[in-house]
N, C-alpha and C positions, 0 to 999 in steps of 0.2 A: 416488502423486503426482497432484496435480490437473492436469486437462487444461488446456492453454493455450488462450486464446480463438482461435477459428478465424481471425480477421483477423490476429492476431499470428503464428500458424503459417504463414499464406500469406506474410506479410511476410518471415519467416525464409527461406522457400523461394525467393521471388522476388528478394530482395536480401541474400544472405548476407554480402557484404562490408560493407554498411552495418550489418547486424545485429552483426557482430563489432566494428566501430568503436564502435557504440553501447554494447555491453557493456564495451569497453575504457575508454570515457569514464566509465561508471558506476564501474568499478573504481578509476580514477584519482582521481575526486573523493572517493571513500570513504577513500582513503589520505592525503588532504591536510588533515589536521587532527586535533585531539585528541579529538574526540567518539568514544565507544565505540559498538559495534555496536547496542546496545539503544537508545541515545539517537538515533542516526541513523535507526533504524527508525521510532521514534515521530515524529520530525520529518518523515520522508517520508510517513507517514500524514496528518499535519497539512497538509502541502503539497498533497497530493491532495484532502483534504477542503476546504481553503480555495479550491481551484480548482474545486470542485464536479464533480470527474471521477470518476464511479461506478466505472468500470473500473480506474482507478488506485488508488482506495481498496481495491477487491477485491484487486488484485495486492499492494499493500503490506501488507494485513492477512494475506494468505497467507504472505508473507515473514516477518512478525512472529511468526506462529504457529510457523513452522519454527525461529525463533530462541528459542522457548520463552517469549515474552512472555505475561503472564497476560491473561485476558479483561478483568480490571479495568484493567490498564494501558492496553490498547488502547482500551477504551470511554471512558477518561478523556479521550482526544483529542477525542471528540465533545462531551463535557461542557464542556471548555475552549473549544471553538469557539463556544458559545452567545453570549457577549457580543461576539464578533468578527464572526461571519458571520450571526448571528441565530438565533432558536429554530427556525423552520421548516427552514432549511438544515441546522442541526445535527441535527435529527431525521432528515432525509434521510441525512446522514452516518452516524448511529447505525444506520439500517436497512441501509445498505451494509456496515457493519462486521458487523452481525448476520447478513447473508447468508452470510458466511464462517464466523463463529464458531458459528452454529447448525448448520451442516453438520458441524462438528467434533464435535458431541455427538450426531450421529445423527438430527437432526430433518430 
């Protein structure tokens, strides 16, 4: 299992009740609609990408890998972002995705 970021581990330790509430909120919003797990995972990568949040992209890609999404499915999110967030930002997103996917193949 991948190690959690140190800042997040500290947050869990210092604010366990808030962490539980945050996890419960995540569970609740996942249950409130017809989208399947795979679709939700891709949307969450896209939201993180559009927000230009590297750590969030890393976290969502790790979750997508655990759900057995393919590298092509995950990378398409970065490709789809080109016309919306621009080529340079999309290339940053692609590099953040590859940070995780490349680790999965032993690089």
